MARTINU-475898 format. One record per residue: residue in three letters; z negated, y, x negated of N, C-alpha, C in turn. Coordinates in steps of 0.1 Angstrom, whole numbers, plus 5000, padded with zeros to 4 digits. Layout:
ALAZYXZYXZYX;...
This chain:
MET487449475234487049325243485749255241;LEU485249315227484149245222483049295221;LYS482849425225481749485224481149495236;ASN479449465234478649495249477949575242;ASP476549575254475449675252474349605239;SER474649505236473749475222474549535209;HIS475949575207476349615196475849775195;HIS475349785185474749955185475550015175;LEU475850115174476950225166475650215153;ASN476750215145476150235128475850335125;HIS475150405119475450555118475950595106;ASP475750495096476250495086477550495080;MET478350375091479850365090480450475098;GLN479650505108480450665115480550755105;CYS479750755094479750875083481050825075;ILE480750705068481850645058483250695066;LEU483150635082484850645086485350805088;ASN484150885089484751025089485151075079;LYS484551015065484751065054486351035043;LYS486650855050487650835042488650785050;ASN488450775064489350735073489350595076;HIS488950485069488450335071487350295067;LEU486850165069485750115067486050005054;PHE485149945047485349845040484649725045;GLY484949635035484449475037485049435053;ASN483749355056484049315072483149385083;TYR482949515078482149585087483149685099;THR482549695109482949785117481649895120;LEU482249975130481350065135479950015140;PHE480149905147479049885157478249715148;ASP477049735143476249605142476649465151;GLY476749385145476949235152478349245155;LEU479049295149480449295153481449335139;GLN482249235135482749225121484449165122;ARG484949215115486249135114486349035106;LEU487048935109487348775104487748815087;THR486948725080487248765064488848725061;PRO489648815053491048795052491048695040;GLY492148675037492548565028491448425030;SER491048405041490548275042490748205051;CYS490248075050490347985066489148005070;VAL488848025084487448065090487247945100;GLY486347905096485447795109484447855117;VAL484147765123483147805134481647835124;MET481647725115480447775104480547775091;SER481847795090481947815074483347865073;GLU483647965059485148005057485347955045;ARG486747935039486847905024487848035023;SER488148105009489048195005490348105000;TYR491448135003492348084999492948174983;PHE492248254981492648324969491948274955;VAL492648144952492248084938493148094930;PHE492748184918493748224911494248054902;HIS495448064899496247984892496648054877;GLU497247984869497648034858498848154860;ALA498948274857499648404859500648344848;LYS502048384858503148374852503948504844;SER504448494836505048654832505548724840;LEU505148854837505648954847507148954851;ASP508348934840509448954842510348824847;SER509048694849509748614859509448614873;LEU508748724876508548754893509448774899;ALA510448854893511648894901512248754910;GLY512348644902513048534906512048464918;ALA511048454916510248394926510348504937;VAL510348624936510548724951511848684956;LYS512948664945514448624950514248524958;LYS513648434954513648264961512548314974;LEU511648364976511248394986511548424998;ILE512548554994513348665003514248535008;SER515048485002516248415004515848275017;LEU514648265016514048175031514748195042;TRP514848305046515648385056516648445056;GLN517648385065518648475070519148585069;GLU520148635061520548745058520448855072;HIS520748785078521248845092519848905102;SER519048835098517748865105516748975098;LYS517248995084516249085075516449235078;ILE515249305076515349455077514349485068;LEU514849555059513849675048513949805049;PRO512649855053512449995048512450045034;ILE513450115030513850165019513450315015;SER512350355004511750495003512650514990;SER511750644986512350684972511450594962;GLY510550524965509850484954510250324948;LEU509650274939509850154933509649994944;ASP508550044951508349904960509149824966;SER509749904980510849874982512249844976;ARG512449904967513449894958513249754948;TYR512249714946512149594939512349494949;LEU512149464961512549394972514049374975;LEU514549474974516049554976516849464963;ALA516249494949517049454941516949304936;ASN515849224944516149084944515948994958;GLY516649074966517149004977518049094987;THR518749004998519849065007519249105019;TYR519449225024518949245036520449295045;LYS520549265058521549325069521349465071;TYR520049495073519849635079518649695070;GLY518649815066517849895062517850025070;PHE516550115066516350235074515050285063;THR515550445066514650535058513850625065;TYR512750655069512050765077511850875067;GLY512050965068511851105061512451265063;PRO511751375061512351495063513951495060;ASP514751565068516351605065516351695051;ASN517251615042517451675032516051655019;SER515351575021514151535013514651455000;PRO513851494992514251364979514251204984;GLU513151174994512951064999514750985008;ARG514851075015516151055023517351055009;GLU517251165000518651174991518451044982;ILE517250984975516850854967517450744978;ALA517050764986516950594994518650595000;ALA519450675000520850715005521750634992;SER521050644981521550584970522150444969;PHE521150384980521050224981521550174996;SER522150285003522550255014523950155016;GLU524850165004525750075007525149915007;ASP523749905000523449724999523249685014;PHE523349755024522949705038524549735044;LYS524649615051525449625062525749735074;THR523949785076523949885087522649945081;TYR522850085080521650175075521350285084;LEU520150335085519750455094518750535086;ALA519050685087518050755077517750825092;PHE516450885093515850985106514851035099;ASP514151175110513051225107512151135113;TYR511251125105509851045108509151145122;SER509051255119508451345133509051395145;GLU510551345143511751375155511351275164;GLN510851175163511451105173510351075187;PRO510851085199509951095209508751015210;LEU507651095212506351025208506350875221;HIS505950755218505750665224504550715233;GLU504750675247504050725259502650665258;GLN502650535249501350475248500750495237;GLU501250545227500950505215499350545213;GLN498850625220497350695214496550535221;ALA497050495232496150445242495950285233;ILE497250235226497350125220496550155204;LEU496850275201496050275187494350285190;ASP493850345199492550375203492250205203;GLU492850125210492349985212492549905203;MET493649915191493749825179492849855170;ALA492949995169491950075158490350055158;PHE490050025172488750055174487849995165;GLY486950075161485550065153486050055137;THR487150065135487850035123488350125113;LEU489150195116489650275110490450415119;ASN490550535111491350615120492750615113;PRO493950555123495050535122496050635117;ILE497150625112498450715107499050745121;PRO499150855124499550885138501250875137;ARG501950825147503150845150504250675141;LEU503450625136503850475128504350395141;LEU503350395151503750285158505050345165;THR504950465174506750535175507850485170;ASN507850525156508350515144509350345145;TYR508350285144508650135145509150075157;ASN508850125172509250095180510750155183;PHE510850275174512550325175513450235165;VAL512850215156513250125145513949975154;ALA512849895160513249775167514249805178;GLN513949905187515149955194516349995188;HIS516550015177518050065168518449935165;PHE517749835160518149755151517849625161;GLU518049575170517649485180517749345176;GLN518849295164518949165163518149145148;ALA517149275143516549245131515149145136;LYS514949055131513249015131512448995121;ILE512948985109511948975096511849125090;PHE511049185089510449285083509849285069;PHE510749325061509849295046509349415041;ASP508349415036507149525033506949525020;GLY506849635014506349655000505049684997;TYR504049635006502549645003502049584989;LEU501449634984500849584971501649634957;GLY503249694961503749714951503749804939;ASP503249914946502550054939501449994931;LEU500449924936499149894930499549794918;PHE500549724920500849604911501449684898;GLN502549754904503649824890502949904885;ARG501949974889501650104883499950124886;GLY499350024888497850014889497350094894;THR497750164906497350284916495650244918;TYR495350144922493850124927492850104916;ILE493150174903492250224896492150354891;ASN493250454899493450574898492250634906;PHE491350754905491050824916491450964913;LYS490951054925491051174927490051284922;GLY490751384923489851494914490051514899;LYS489251634895489951684881489851554870;ARG488951494870489351394860489951264862;GLY490151284880491251194878492751204874;GLU492651354877494051424870494251414856;VAL493251454850493351424837493551284832;LEU493051214836493551054835494851004837;LYS495251054848496851024850497651094845;LEU497351204834497951254823497951214810;PHE496751134811496351074798496150904802;PRO497050844804496150734813496050624798;PHE496150654790495950554777494150574775;ILE493350654783492050654782491550544789;TYR492150494798491750334803491750234795;SER492650234786492250164772490950204761;VAL490850344762489950364752488750344759;ILE488250374769487150354775486450234781;ASN487250164789487450044797486150054808;PHE486550134817485750134826485150044834;LYS483550044837483249964842483549944861;ALA483749844866483949854884482949934889;GLN481649954888481150054895481250194893;THR481550214881482450344879483250404887;LEU484250284887485450334894485350334906;MET484750284913484550254928483550374930;ARG482450424925482050534925482850674926;LEU483750664919484750774915485550764929;ARG486450654929486950644943486450664956;TYR485250634955484250664969483350794967;LYS483950884959483050974959482351084969;GLU483051054978482751124994481251084998;LEU480950944994479850895002478650914994;SER477650905004476350975002475750814988;ASP474850834983474150764974473850654985;ASN473450624995473050535004474350445008;GLU475150535012476550475019476950405007;PHE476950444994477650374984477150264982;ALA475850254982475150144980475349994989;ILE475650065003476349955012477649905006;LEU478449985000480149954993479849874982;TRP478749894974478949814959478249714962;GLN477049684971476449544975477549434980;ASP478649514988479649424993480749394984;PHE481249504976481749444961481349354955;THR480049334950479549264941479549144949;LYS479249124964479248994969480448934970;ARG481549014967483048924974483548924956;THR483148944948483649014935483348894921;GLN481748914924481248844912481648734905;CYS481948594916482248484910483848454907;LEU484548594908485648584904486248584890;VAL486748514885487148504871488048604866;LEU487948764870488748854866488248974859;THR488749064851488249164846487849284857;ASP486849404852486749504861487549574867;TYR488849564860490149664865490649564875;GLN490549444870491649334881490249314898;LYS489049334892488349334906488449444915;VAL488649564909488849674913489749644925;THR491049594916492249624927492249494935;PHE491549404931491449284947490749324953;TYR489349394954488549434962489249534976;GLU489949634965490849744974491849654983;PHE492349534974493549514985493249424997;LEU492249354992491649265006490549355019;TYR489749445009488649485017488249645019;GLY489149705012488949845011490249885014;ARG490550025010491850105015493150005019;GLY493249915009494649855010494649725021;GLY493449685024492949605033492749645048;ARG492249795044492149815061493449935062;TYR493450055055494250155061495850115060;THR496250055045497550055044497949925052;ILE497149815053497649685060497849755074;PHE496849815081497149845094498449925098;GLY498250045085499550105089501050075089;SER501049965082502349905078502249755086;ASN502149665078501849515083501549505099;VAL500549565104499949525119500749605124;LEU501049745121501649815137502749755133;ALA503849725125505049675125505149535132;ALA504049475129504149315131504049295149;GLN504049435155504149465172505649435175;PHE506249475163507749465168508649325159;PHE508249295151509049215138507649115133;THR508649015128507648955121507448975106;VAL506349005097506349135087506348985076;VAL506649035065506948945052506549065039;SER505549025032504849125020505049015008;PRO506249015000506248924993505448974980;PHE504849064980503849114968502649024967;ALA502348984983501348904985501448774989;ALA502548714986502548584984501948494974;ARG501448404978500248334965500548324955;GLY501848274949502248254938502548434929;ILE502948484937503448654930502148704930;PHE501148684938499748774938499148734929;ASP499148594924498448534917498548594903;SER499848594897500448684885500048794882;PHE500248874896500149024894498649044890;ILE497949014902496549054900496049024884;GLN496348924880495748894861496748974853;GLN497049064855498049124843497149234839;ASP497049304830496549404822496649524827;TYR495649584837495649704844495749844837;SER495249814827495149934816496549934809;LYS497649854812499249874807499349914821;ALA499549884829500149874841499850044843;VAL498650104846498350254849498950334840;ARG499650254824500150374815501750344816;TYR502150274830503750214833504050174821;SER503450124814504150014804504349854808;SER504149844817504249714824505449724837;LEU506349844835507549854842508649794836;LYS508949784824510049744815509949564819;LYS508849524819508549384818509249374832;ILE508349414844509049364858509849394861;TRP510949494860512249504859513049484847;ASN512649374840513849334831514749294835;LYS514749164847515849094850516349134865;THR516249274867517249314878518049424873;ALA519049404884520249494878520149654875;LEU520949684867520649824859520949934871;LYS521349914885521650014891520550014899;TYR519749954899517949954906517250034896;LYS517449994884516650084871516650234870;LYS518250244867518450374864518350494875;ILE518250484886517950594895516550614893;LYS516050764897514850804894514050814909;VAL512750784909512350794922511750934925;GLU510850974933510551104938509851184929;SER509151134921508151184909509051194898;GLY510351174898511151204884511251114871;TYR511050964876511150914866511750744873;SER512050674862512650544864512250424856;PRO512050294861511650204849512450254837;LEU513250314837514050324822513150424812;THR512650514819511850614812511050564803;HIS511050624792509750584781508450634790;PRO507350534789506050504796505350664790;ILE505450714778504450814773504950934780;ILE506150934784506451094789506551064806;ILE506650964810506250954825504951054831;PRO503851044826502751114836503051274834;PHE503651344821503951454824505051504832;ILE506151404833507151444845506451414857;GLN505651304861504851334873504051454877;LEU503651494868502551614870503251714876;VAL504751744868505351844874505851844887;TYR506551714892506851684900505851684913;ARG504851664909503451664920503051804924;VAL503351874915502952014918504052064928;MET505552024925506452054936506552004949;PHE505951874946505951784959505051854969;HIS503951924964503151974974503452154976;PHE503752174968504452344976505452394975;ILE506352304974508052324976508052274990;PRO507952315001508252255015509452145016;SER510552175010511852075012511451915002;ARG510451934998510351794987509451734992;ALA508751785006507651695014508251575015;ASN507751465017507951325027507251335035;TYR507351235045507051215063505651235057;GLY504751165047503251195050502851345045;VAL503351405038502751515036503451615049;LYS504451585053504951695064503951665076;ASN503651525078502651485087501051535084;LYS500851545073499851625072499451785077;ARG500851845070500951975072501352005089;MET501651925100501951945112500251915117;GLU499151835110498551805119497051935112;ASN497551965103496652105099496952215105;LYS498452235111498452335120497752315132;LYS498152225138497452175151495952235151;LYS495152205138494052225137493252375136;
């Protein structure tokens, strides 16, 4: 709608989008077109960020803050997607919801683990992500909404539409966005052999204390030096005045401007918001302020889980996630358990979740 003949394709951005499936900062594919700055009040001549960090509360007190936030909506209007992970489970442990659902392949660990909590909902539905009839306008809608900014995840709109039709009375959709990076420090991780070594021995993050530029280069290793220079300039511009550590700055930037702020937000909050009012408790100001200021060298070692889950009921802490550990598992052995489960996850078809299954289907098409 906004593009005209004066907006020329930026070839650097085109290459970045092809490599990462999303852009960063406020860039689009076209010079002269930018997205509005997230986390800000934007005026005609100025903008002001509302992420001004206050004194952090203790991690074990945040369960109460989440519970208070969730209680603001009436139970009969609330719906929660419950997965096999800890993000949605934390929201379930600290709130009540009438409706719940899980999408994943039949007999997958995702469906089996999520089913352990099905009795927490008055109405619960589990279904296969890939089996719903494709929404006849999905591609056209995605082409319009994601235009010039990212390559969207297929079938999400279809599935949100299916859920909305099945739960017609559900209005408030609670999303676990940010939960994984806050609980397990995932945004300071990266792919590749070195990344796998650090996942196995995460104490190295405390020993080496990586600089933000090093972490960002490793996270965006697909980019050329020139493309990375654009990213780093944007990163510096948006984080240099923040009173945060390098690990916290990387997490903050990825949350608002990188993978989280582009790819994850679109795949969850933006598409779900076509059918529901979306609430992301981890991104609520007071909760976010405390989580973002935590020690990520501890979070990435899983040693923050005990505090985060300290004031939640035992039934939510004792059940393992699909990676084979629970909040009660000793942090030292979690990386080794995860390694075994990652191998099973990618090489045993029956253990695949909807994301892996979706990638396999796309690869077959190619």
